C-alpha positions as CSV (number, residue, x, y, z in Angstrom):
1,X,-9.6,-17.6,14.1
2,X,-8.3,-16.2,17.4
3,X,-9.5,-13.1,19.2
4,X,-7.5,-10.5,21.2
5,X,-9.9,-8.6,23.5
6,X,-8.7,-5.2,24.5
7,X,-9.6,-4.4,28.1
8,X,-8.6,-1.7,30.5
9,X,-6.7,-4.3,32.7
10,X,-3.9,-5.1,30.2
11,X,-0.8,-2.9,29.8
12,X,-0.5,-1.3,26.4
13,X,2.9,-2.8,25.7
14,X,1.6,-6.3,26.6
15,X,-1.3,-5.8,24.2
16,X,1.0,-4.8,21.4
17,X,3.3,-7.8,22.0
18,X,0.4,-10.2,22.0
19,X,-1.0,-8.7,18.8
20,X,2.5,-8.9,17.2
21,X,2.8,-12.6,18.2
22,X,-0.7,-13.3,16.9
23,X,0.3,-11.7,13.5
24,X,3.1,-14.2,13.2
25,X,1.1,-17.2,14.3
26,X,-2.1,-16.5,12.4
27,X,-2.6,-15.1,9.0
28,X,-5.9,-13.6,10.1
29,X,-7.1,-12.8,13.6
30,X,-9.6,-10.4,15.3
31,X,-9.0,-7.6,17.8
32,X,-12.2,-6.8,19.7
33,X,-13.0,-3.8,21.9
34,X,-16.0,-1.9,23.2
35,X,-16.7,1.5,24.8
36,X,-13.6,3.4,25.9
37,X,-11.3,0.7,24.7
38,X,-12.0,1.3,21.0
39,X,-9.3,4.0,20.8
40,X,-6.9,1.8,22.6
41,X,-7.5,-1.0,20.0
42,X,-6.8,1.4,17.2
43,X,-3.5,2.5,18.9
44,X,-2.4,-1.1,19.3
45,X,-3.0,-1.7,15.6
46,X,-1.2,1.6,14.7
47,X,1.9,0.4,16.5
48,X,1.6,-3.1,15.1
49,X,1.4,-1.7,11.5
50,X,4.7,0.0,12.0
51,X,6.3,-3.3,13.0
52,X,4.6,-5.7,10.6
53,X,2.9,-5.5,7.2
54,X,-0.8,-5.9,8.0
55,X,-4.2,-4.8,6.8
56,X,-7.1,-4.1,9.2
57,X,-10.8,-3.8,8.5
58,X,-13.1,-2.3,11.1
59,X,-16.6,-3.6,11.8
60,X,-18.6,-1.2,14.1
61,X,-21.6,-2.3,16.1
62,X,-23.6,-1.6,19.2
63,X,-24.5,-3.8,22.2
64,X,-27.1,-3.3,24.9
65,X,-25.7,-2.8,28.4
66,X,-27.2,-2.1,31.8
67,X,-27.0,1.7,31.2
68,X,-28.1,1.6,27.6
69,X,-26.3,0.8,24.3
70,X,-22.5,1.1,24.0
71,X,-20.4,1.0,20.8
72,X,-18.3,-2.0,19.8
73,X,-15.6,-2.6,17.2
74,X,-14.0,-5.7,15.8
75,X,-10.9,-5.4,13.7
76,X,-10.2,-8.2,11.2
77,X,-6.4,-8.1,10.9
78,X,-4.6,-9.9,8.1
79,X,-0.8,-10.4,7.9
80,X,0.5,-9.6,4.4
């Protein structure tokens, strides 16, 4: 299973294109984000769902950082 990590460095359109390519190549893949990038990951999947038939399940968590815990999310995306 492959993972797309959503970061602040990547352009939004690039993230959508990569997610779309992954949806063609893999039946199931993961989109991972933490902190402020959680909303961005949801937006990428919203655009992808308009282009492709997918289902996405969210798995929320928390990781410990230098300044305390921060939220994380992993989306398991499946092409239908």
